[in-house]
C-alpha positions as CSV (number, residue, x, y, z in Angstrom):
1,M,0.0,0.0,0.0
2,S,1.3,3.5,-0.9
3,R,1.7,6.0,1.9
4,Y,-1.0,8.2,0.5
5,D,-3.6,5.4,0.9
6,V,-3.6,6.3,4.6
7,Y,-5.1,9.7,3.8
8,W,-6.7,9.1,0.5
9,K,-7.6,5.9,-1.3
10,P,-8.2,5.8,-5.0
11,Q,-11.5,4.7,-6.3
12,P,-11.5,2.0,-9.0
13,K,-11.4,4.2,-12.1
14,Q,-8.8,6.5,-10.5
15,E,-6.7,3.5,-9.7
16,L,-6.9,2.4,-13.3
17,A,-5.7,5.9,-14.4
18,L,-2.9,5.8,-11.8
19,R,-1.7,2.5,-13.2
20,C,-1.7,3.7,-16.8
21,P,1.9,3.8,-18.2
22,A,1.1,5.9,-21.3
23,T,3.1,9.1,-21.8
24,E,-0.1,11.0,-22.6
25,L,-3.2,10.4,-20.5
26,F,-6.5,12.2,-20.7
27,Y,-8.8,11.4,-17.7
28,G,-12.2,13.1,-18.2
29,G,-15.9,13.1,-18.5
30,A,-18.6,13.6,-16.0
31,A,-18.5,16.3,-13.3
32,G,-17.7,14.8,-9.9
33,G,-15.5,12.0,-11.4
34,G,-12.6,12.7,-9.1
35,K,-10.3,14.2,-11.8
36,S,-8.4,16.8,-9.8
37,D,-7.7,14.2,-7.0
38,F,-6.3,11.9,-9.6
39,L,-3.8,14.6,-10.8
40,L,-2.5,15.2,-7.3
41,A,-2.3,11.5,-6.6
42,D,-0.6,10.7,-9.9
43,F,2.1,13.2,-9.1
44,L,2.4,11.9,-5.6
45,Q,3.0,8.3,-6.6
46,G,5.8,9.3,-8.9
47,A,7.3,11.5,-6.1
48,E,7.4,8.5,-3.7
49,K,9.1,6.3,-6.3
50,Y,11.6,8.6,-8.0
51,G,12.4,11.2,-5.3
52,K,14.6,14.1,-6.3
53,H,14.4,13.1,-10.0
54,W,10.6,13.6,-10.0
55,K,10.0,17.3,-11.1
56,G,6.5,18.3,-11.9
57,I,4.3,21.3,-12.8
58,L,0.5,21.5,-12.5
59,F,-1.6,24.2,-14.3
60,R,-5.1,25.7,-13.9
61,K,-6.4,28.6,-16.0
62,T,-6.9,31.2,-13.3
63,T,-5.4,32.0,-9.9
64,S,-8.8,31.5,-8.2
65,E,-9.1,28.0,-9.8
66,L,-5.5,27.3,-8.8
67,E,-6.3,28.2,-5.2
68,E,-9.1,25.6,-5.1
69,L,-6.7,23.0,-6.3
70,Q,-4.1,24.2,-3.9
71,A,-6.5,23.7,-1.0
72,R,-6.9,20.1,-2.0
73,A,-3.2,19.6,-2.4
74,V,-2.7,20.8,1.3
75,E,-5.0,17.9,2.4
76,L,-3.0,15.3,0.4
77,F,0.6,16.6,0.6
78,I,1.0,17.9,4.1
79,P,0.6,14.4,5.6
80,Q,3.4,13.3,3.4
81,G,5.7,15.8,5.0
82,A,5.7,18.1,2.0
83,M,6.3,21.9,2.5
84,Y,4.7,24.6,0.4
85,C,6.9,27.5,-0.6
86,G,4.4,30.2,-1.6
87,T,4.8,33.8,-2.7
88,G,5.0,34.9,1.0
89,T,8.0,32.6,1.8
90,K,11.7,33.1,1.5
91,D,11.7,30.7,-1.5
92,G,8.6,32.4,-3.1
93,S,8.3,29.9,-5.9
94,N,4.8,28.5,-5.5
95,M,6.3,25.1,-5.2
96,W,5.7,22.0,-3.1
97,K,8.9,20.4,-1.8
98,F,8.9,16.8,-0.6
99,P,11.3,15.4,2.0
100,N,12.9,13.1,-0.7
101,G,13.6,16.0,-3.0
102,A,10.6,15.7,-5.4
103,T,9.1,19.1,-6.4
104,L,5.8,20.3,-7.8
105,K,5.2,23.8,-9.2
106,M,1.6,25.0,-9.2
107,R,0.9,27.7,-11.9
108,Y,-2.0,29.4,-13.6
109,L,-2.1,29.4,-17.4
110,E,-4.6,32.1,-18.5
111,N,-3.8,31.9,-22.2
112,E,-2.4,29.0,-24.1
113,N,0.4,31.1,-25.5
114,D,1.7,31.6,-22.0
115,V,3.4,28.2,-22.2
116,T,6.3,29.9,-23.9
117,H,7.3,31.2,-20.5
118,Y,8.4,27.7,-19.8
119,Q,10.9,27.5,-22.7
120,G,14.0,25.8,-21.5
121,H,12.3,24.2,-18.5
122,Q,12.3,20.4,-18.1
123,Y,9.9,18.2,-16.1
124,T,9.2,14.5,-15.7
125,W,5.5,15.1,-14.9
126,I,3.1,17.7,-16.3
127,G,-0.6,18.1,-15.4
128,I,-3.2,20.4,-16.9
129,D,-6.5,20.5,-15.0
130,E,-9.6,21.5,-17.1
131,L,-7.8,21.1,-20.4
132,G,-11.0,22.1,-22.2
133,N,-10.3,25.8,-21.4
134,Y,-7.8,26.0,-24.2
135,P,-8.9,26.3,-27.8
136,S,-6.1,24.3,-29.4
137,P,-3.7,21.6,-28.5
138,Y,-0.8,24.1,-28.5
139,C,-0.4,24.2,-24.7
140,W,-0.5,20.4,-24.5
141,T,2.0,19.7,-27.3
142,Y,4.3,22.6,-26.3
143,M,4.4,21.5,-22.6
144,K,4.9,17.9,-23.8
145,S,8.1,19.1,-25.4
146,R,9.2,20.1,-21.9
147,L,9.2,16.5,-20.8
148,R,12.8,15.5,-20.2
149,S,14.6,12.9,-18.1
150,V,18.3,12.2,-17.9
151,Y,18.0,9.6,-15.2
152,G,15.8,7.0,-16.9
153,V,12.7,8.3,-15.0
154,P,9.5,7.9,-17.2
155,C,7.9,11.1,-18.4
156,H,4.2,11.7,-18.2
157,I,1.7,14.4,-19.2
158,R,-1.8,14.2,-17.7
159,G,-4.9,16.2,-18.5
160,T,-8.5,16.4,-17.3
161,A,-11.7,18.0,-18.5
162,N,-15.5,17.8,-18.7
163,P,-17.2,17.8,-22.1
164,G,-17.7,21.3,-23.5
165,G,-15.5,24.3,-23.5
166,V,-13.5,25.8,-26.4
167,G,-11.1,22.8,-26.3
168,H,-13.8,20.2,-26.7
169,G,-13.1,19.5,-30.4
170,W,-9.4,19.0,-30.3
171,I,-9.5,16.9,-27.1
172,K,-12.2,14.6,-28.7
173,A,-10.1,14.4,-31.9
174,R,-6.8,13.6,-30.1
175,F,-8.1,11.1,-27.5
176,M,-11.5,9.7,-28.5
177,D,-12.1,9.7,-32.2
178,E,-11.2,6.2,-33.6
179,H,-9.7,5.2,-30.2
180,I,-11.1,2.7,-27.7
181,P,-11.4,4.1,-24.1
182,N,-9.2,2.5,-21.5
183,R,-6.8,1.2,-24.2
184,I,-3.4,2.5,-25.0
185,F,-2.9,3.8,-28.6
186,Y,0.0,5.3,-30.5
187,I,0.5,8.9,-31.6
188,E,3.0,9.1,-34.5
189,T,5.3,12.1,-35.1
190,K,7.4,12.5,-38.2
191,L,11.0,13.4,-37.5
192,T,13.2,15.7,-39.5
193,N,15.3,12.7,-40.7
194,G,12.1,11.1,-42.1
195,N,11.7,8.5,-39.4
196,V,8.5,8.2,-37.4
197,S,8.5,8.4,-33.6
198,R,5.6,6.6,-31.8
199,D,4.4,7.7,-28.4
200,T,1.8,6.1,-26.2
201,A,-1.5,7.8,-25.2
202,C,-4.8,6.8,-23.5
203,F,-8.2,8.1,-22.7
204,I,-9.8,6.9,-19.5
205,P,-13.4,8.2,-19.1
206,S,-14.6,9.2,-15.7
207,T,-18.3,9.1,-14.6
208,L,-20.2,10.1,-11.6
209,E,-20.6,6.5,-10.7
210,D,-16.8,6.2,-10.4
211,N,-17.0,8.6,-7.4
212,K,-19.0,6.4,-5.0
213,I,-17.9,8.5,-2.0
214,L,-19.4,11.7,-3.5
215,M,-22.6,9.9,-4.4
216,E,-22.9,8.5,-0.9
217,N,-22.0,11.8,0.9
218,D,-24.1,14.0,-1.4
219,P,-27.0,12.0,-2.8
220,Q,-28.6,15.2,-4.3
221,Y,-25.6,16.0,-6.5
222,E,-26.9,13.9,-9.3
223,A,-30.3,15.6,-9.1
224,R,-28.6,19.0,-9.3
225,L,-26.8,17.9,-12.5
226,M,-30.0,16.6,-14.1
227,S,-31.7,19.9,-13.4
228,L,-29.4,21.6,-15.9
229,P,-30.3,22.2,-19.6
230,V,-30.5,18.9,-21.5
231,N,-27.2,18.9,-23.3
232,L,-25.3,20.3,-20.3
233,A,-26.8,17.6,-18.1
234,R,-25.8,14.9,-20.6
235,A,-22.3,16.2,-20.7
236,L,-21.8,16.7,-17.0
237,R,-23.8,13.8,-15.6
238,Y,-22.8,11.1,-18.1
239,G,-19.6,12.5,-19.5
240,D,-21.1,12.4,-23.0
241,W,-18.6,13.9,-25.5
242,S,-21.1,13.7,-28.4
243,V,-23.0,16.7,-27.1
244,F,-22.3,19.7,-24.9
245,E,-24.0,22.9,-23.8
246,G,-23.2,25.8,-26.2
247,Q,-23.3,23.9,-29.5
248,V,-24.3,26.4,-32.1
249,L,-25.4,23.9,-34.7
250,E,-27.5,21.5,-32.5
251,S,-29.8,21.3,-35.5
252,F,-27.2,19.1,-37.3
253,R,-28.1,15.6,-36.4
254,P,-25.8,12.9,-37.8
255,N,-28.4,10.2,-37.6
256,I,-30.6,12.3,-39.9
257,H,-28.3,14.4,-42.0
258,V,-25.5,11.9,-42.7
259,C,-26.2,9.4,-45.5
260,K,-24.5,6.8,-47.6
261,P,-23.4,8.0,-51.1
262,F,-25.9,7.5,-53.9
263,I,-26.1,8.3,-57.6
264,L,-26.8,12.0,-58.3
265,E,-28.4,11.6,-61.8
266,Q,-27.0,13.9,-64.4
267,G,-29.5,16.6,-65.3
268,Q,-31.5,16.3,-62.1
269,W,-28.9,18.0,-59.9
270,F,-27.0,21.2,-60.4
271,R,-23.4,20.9,-59.1
272,F,-21.1,23.6,-57.8
273,C,-18.4,24.0,-55.1
274,S,-17.5,26.4,-52.4
275,M,-14.2,27.3,-50.7
276,D,-12.8,28.7,-47.6
277,W,-9.2,29.5,-48.4
278,G,-6.4,28.7,-45.9
279,T,-2.6,28.0,-45.8
280,S,-1.4,28.1,-42.2
281,R,-5.0,27.2,-41.3
282,P,-6.8,24.5,-43.2
283,Y,-8.6,25.2,-46.5
284,S,-12.0,23.6,-47.1
285,I,-13.7,23.0,-50.5
286,G,-17.1,21.5,-50.5
287,F,-18.7,19.9,-53.6
288,Y,-22.5,20.3,-53.6
289,A,-25.5,19.2,-55.7
290,V,-28.9,20.8,-55.5
291,N,-32.1,19.6,-57.2
292,N,-35.3,21.4,-58.3
293,L,-36.9,21.0,-54.9
294,G,-34.0,22.8,-53.3
295,R,-32.7,19.6,-51.7
296,V,-28.9,20.0,-51.1
297,I,-26.3,17.2,-50.9
298,R,-22.6,17.7,-49.9
299,Y,-21.1,14.8,-51.7
300,R,-17.4,15.5,-51.7
301,E,-14.8,17.6,-49.9
302,L,-11.2,18.6,-50.0
303,Y,-9.8,19.5,-46.5
304,G,-6.3,20.7,-46.0
305,C,-5.6,19.9,-42.4
306,K,-2.2,18.6,-41.4
307,E,-2.4,15.0,-40.4
308,G,-2.4,14.5,-36.6
309,E,-2.7,18.2,-35.9
310,Y,-5.7,20.3,-34.9
311,N,-6.6,23.3,-37.0
312,V,-3.2,23.4,-38.8
313,G,-3.0,23.9,-42.5
314,V,-0.9,22.0,-45.0
315,K,0.3,25.3,-46.6
316,K,-0.5,24.1,-50.1
317,S,0.0,26.8,-52.8
318,A,-3.1,28.4,-54.5
319,T,-1.8,27.1,-57.8
320,E,-1.5,23.5,-56.6
321,L,-4.9,23.5,-54.9
322,A,-6.7,25.2,-57.8
323,K,-5.3,22.5,-60.2
324,E,-6.3,19.7,-57.8
325,A,-9.8,21.0,-57.3
326,Y,-10.4,21.8,-61.0
327,E,-9.5,18.2,-62.0
328,I,-12.2,16.9,-59.7
329,A,-14.6,19.7,-60.8
330,L,-14.1,18.7,-64.5
331,M,-15.1,15.1,-63.7
332,D,-18.2,16.3,-62.0
333,G,-19.2,18.9,-64.6
334,I,-18.5,21.8,-62.3
335,K,-17.5,25.3,-63.4
336,D,-18.8,27.5,-60.5
337,M,-17.0,28.1,-57.2
338,V,-18.4,30.3,-54.4
339,A,-15.6,31.7,-52.2
340,D,-14.7,34.2,-49.5
341,P,-14.6,37.7,-51.0
342,A,-11.3,38.3,-49.2
343,I,-9.4,36.1,-51.8
344,W,-10.1,38.7,-54.5
345,T,-7.8,41.1,-52.7
346,D,-5.4,39.0,-50.6
347,P,-2.3,38.2,-52.6
348,K,-1.1,34.7,-53.1
349,L,1.9,34.0,-50.8
350,D,4.4,33.2,-53.5
351,D,3.1,35.4,-56.3
352,E,1.9,38.9,-55.2
353,S,1.0,39.8,-58.8
354,K,-2.2,37.6,-58.7
355,S,-5.0,37.3,-56.2
356,I,-6.0,33.8,-55.1
357,A,-9.3,34.3,-56.9
358,Q,-7.4,35.1,-60.1
359,I,-5.3,32.0,-59.8
360,F,-8.5,29.8,-59.6
361,T,-10.1,31.8,-62.5
362,D,-7.0,31.2,-64.6
363,T,-7.3,27.5,-63.8
364,G,-10.8,27.4,-65.3
365,F,-13.2,28.1,-62.5
366,N,-16.0,30.7,-62.7
367,M,-15.3,32.4,-59.4
368,I,-18.2,34.0,-57.5
369,K,-17.9,36.2,-54.4
370,A,-19.8,34.6,-51.5
371,N,-22.3,36.5,-49.4
372,N,-20.2,36.8,-46.3
373,D,-23.0,38.0,-43.9
374,R,-21.9,35.9,-40.9
375,I,-25.0,36.6,-38.7
376,N,-27.6,35.8,-41.3
377,G,-25.4,33.0,-42.6
378,L,-25.6,31.2,-39.3
379,V,-29.4,31.6,-39.3
380,V,-29.7,30.2,-42.9
381,V,-27.4,27.2,-42.1
382,N,-29.5,26.3,-39.0
383,D,-32.7,26.8,-41.0
384,V,-31.6,24.4,-43.7
385,F,-30.7,21.8,-41.2
386,N,-34.1,22.0,-39.7
387,Q,-36.1,21.8,-43.0
388,T,-37.5,18.7,-44.6
389,I,-39.1,18.4,-48.1
390,V,-41.7,16.0,-49.6
391,V,-40.3,13.9,-52.4
392,G,-43.3,11.7,-53.1
393,E,-45.4,9.1,-51.2
394,D,-44.6,6.1,-49.1
395,A,-46.1,2.6,-49.5
396,E,-49.2,3.7,-47.6
397,G,-49.7,6.8,-49.8
398,K,-48.6,9.2,-47.1
399,P,-46.2,12.1,-47.9
400,K,-42.6,11.0,-47.8
401,E,-40.2,13.6,-46.2
402,V,-36.5,13.8,-46.4
403,P,-34.0,16.3,-44.9
404,M,-33.5,19.4,-47.0
405,F,-29.7,18.9,-46.5
406,Q,-27.7,15.8,-46.3
407,V,-24.0,15.0,-46.4
408,F,-22.3,11.8,-47.6
409,D,-20.6,9.8,-44.9
410,T,-17.4,10.2,-46.9
411,C,-17.2,13.9,-45.9
412,K,-15.3,13.2,-42.7
413,A,-14.2,16.8,-42.0
414,F,-17.8,18.1,-42.2
415,I,-19.1,15.4,-39.9
416,R,-16.3,15.9,-37.4
417,T,-16.1,19.7,-37.1
418,I,-19.7,21.0,-37.5
419,P,-21.0,19.6,-34.2
420,L,-18.1,21.1,-32.3
421,L,-18.6,24.8,-33.0
422,T,-19.5,27.1,-30.2
423,P,-20.5,30.8,-30.1
424,N,-18.1,33.7,-30.2
425,P,-17.9,34.8,-26.6
426,N,-18.0,38.5,-27.6
427,H,-20.6,38.0,-30.4
428,P,-22.9,35.1,-29.4
429,E,-24.9,35.4,-32.6
430,D,-21.8,34.2,-34.5
431,I,-19.4,31.2,-34.5
432,D,-16.1,31.4,-32.5
433,T,-13.6,32.0,-35.2
434,K,-10.7,30.7,-33.1
435,L,-12.1,27.2,-33.6
436,E,-11.8,24.8,-36.5
437,D,-14.6,26.6,-38.5
438,H,-13.3,26.3,-42.1
439,V,-15.8,23.6,-43.2
440,Y,-18.6,25.6,-41.7
441,D,-17.4,28.7,-43.6
442,D,-17.4,27.0,-47.0
443,H,-20.8,25.4,-46.1
444,R,-22.2,28.8,-45.1
445,Y,-21.1,30.3,-48.5
446,A,-22.8,27.4,-50.2
447,M,-26.1,27.8,-48.3
448,M,-26.1,31.5,-48.9
449,S,-25.4,31.1,-52.7
450,D,-27.9,31.7,-55.5
451,F,-27.5,28.1,-56.5
452,V,-29.3,27.0,-53.3
453,R,-31.7,29.9,-53.2
454,H,-32.8,29.6,-56.9
455,P,-31.9,26.0,-58.1
456,I,-34.4,25.8,-60.9
457,T,-32.8,28.9,-62.6
458,H,-29.4,27.1,-62.7
459,L,-30.9,23.7,-63.7
460,R,-32.4,25.4,-66.7
461,K,-29.0,26.5,-67.8
462,I,-27.8,23.0,-68.1
463,N,-31.0,21.4,-69.3
464,G,-32.5,24.1,-71.6
465,S,-36.2,23.4,-71.4
466,W,-36.1,21.7,-68.0
467,R,-38.5,19.2,-66.7
468,S,-39.0,18.6,-62.9
469,S,-37.6,15.4,-61.5
470,V,-40.8,15.0,-59.5
471,Q,-42.5,13.9,-62.8
472,H,-40.0,10.9,-63.2
473,K,-41.4,7.6,-62.0
474,T,-37.9,6.0,-61.8
475,K,-36.3,6.1,-58.4
476,E,-32.8,5.9,-59.9
477,W,-32.1,9.6,-59.4
478,D,-32.8,9.5,-55.7
479,P,-32.9,6.4,-53.5
480,F,-35.3,8.1,-51.0
């Protein structure tokens, strides 16, 4: 039995997390799951084992939050003989010192860019409590680079969070998407010499049931969580990472709007594409088809996000991307591209004589300036998600309805990023532009375009005297 068991005994899920050997570990989920206690105990078990070679640092976002964590540290660390050197002491370093030489700094990290203050530091253990407060993985990956050991001591970085917050998307992408909970997986990093380094990572979900002591001592805690708004209750009570309070596009429902690819019959669908340009941030090009009823399908996409990174672009040149997109467009019979008006003025990085729009025009696209009204655009996007249309009758002769908009399940970036968007904290009627909003922007341009607003006009251009697909008895054009 470890010495801290005398004062604190881990509950089963905490014990599982404490035994996890992965370099990266994210322990998170429901409120009341014992996450902060886990962080303190995880550092403590390393301190007992490695002594003076165990150097740690633990972050919270604000000083008030850090004070709360500090109060809990007093309860766990003082019985171990640890001494706190706060700002009012001779060694005013905000550091816990243990009798065997182990040390733990406790710091606040208000903005993720503040991690650069730790350039040149080295630690064997790093903890970030409430990781969802940070909009990108920058603070996580930067601090991970501060892990260093010259004595053979294992290096660990640990994070905790509840679902929601500005970091919800990247945390879910890094630790949950395509990974099995409670199982170690590998994160690969390409080195400058071309080799690939593999590091271990793990996600261990915490639930309210995992904290039996809390449930016994405060039986009304669950009821208080369930009294919250529905999505917030699901997130905090069950640790559900598929929903969270603050989702802007709750109207997008994957079980309704995501479908298997089907044949888009020539002449029955007008096709076009839309683009949100990016280099250091991802670019997004959506390929759309709209029929005479105004039904819209996103059937293909190009998304330029660096593999294994969150919201980092591949820095592809405008010329290269224009060529790639136009080759696909030619196969689909597309000439029209709706795009951000800014690319008509912003110069291409490596050729200031041409705008990005001009480069795409020279490649063969008919470039159209998008309606960039962000406020009304969000209203329109949500409205389209909520609409259904009648496409005929079912076997019983009743009207058959389908969603106004659907996306093929091959459009992974759309399906991944759309549900994760939250409001701009300063302008709640808009999307937070610090998030991975590039697919949303290209989609907004498409939904605001004349192609979606007046589809019959554009279908007539390709069909001459155009006849409505509703008159066709064959179901080949639409499996619904």
